[in-house]
N, C-alpha and C positions, 0 to 999 in steps of 0.2 A: 606845516607852518611855512610861511614865506621865508626867503633867504634873509639873512641878517644884513642890516645896513652898515653896521660897524663890525670889524673883525676882532673884537675885544676877546681876550682869552678868558675873561671872567664870565661865568654862567649866571652871576648874580645881577648883572646889569648889561642890557644891550638894547638896540634900537631896531625896529622893523618898520619898513615903509609900506603903506597901504593906501591906495587911491588918493595920493597927494598929501597924506598925513604922515608924520613921524609918530610912532608908537614907542615911547620910552618905557621899557620894561625893567623894573627893579624889584628886588627882594624887599618886602615890607616885614614889619614885626610879626604879623600873624598870617602871612601869605605873600601875595604879589600885588604890585601896584603898576598900572599902565597909565602914563600921561599921554594925552592925545593932543598933538600940536599941528595945525595946518602949515604946509610948506609954502603955499602961495596965498596972495592976498585975495583972490577971488573965491576961496573956499570959506565956508561958514565956520565960525568959531563955535564949538559946542558949549552949551550951558554948563554941563558937568563934564570937565575935561580930564577927570581921573576915574579909573575903574579899579576896584579892589576885589580880589578873589583868593580862595585858598590854593587853587591850582593855577600854575603859570599859564598853561594853554587856555584855560577857561577865562582868565582875565583878558588875554588877547582876543579871544572870540567875542567876548562882550564888547570890548572897545571897537572891534570891526562892525559889530551890530549897530552901535551908536553912529558910527560914520555912515554906514549904509542908510540908516534911517534919516539922518540929516540931509544926505545927498538925495534921497528919494523925495523927501519933502520939498527940497529946492527944485527938483525937476518938475514936480506937480504944480508948483506955484507960478511957473513961467508960462 
């Protein structure tokens, strides 16, 4: 996993930075939630900016996949 953006002592909430996006990872009722937020105005906003999964790492991997997909689509359309 990528290094953490915040050095929070809590393992239930943290932020990972990936390709210009903040991935806000939080514990959800039945698993984990990752909110995806662009850090710059030139990055696309995802239509679905939240990912839910039972496993924390799987939720982060799915969020990264959405980012990669959006950025690859952006590269192809230019």
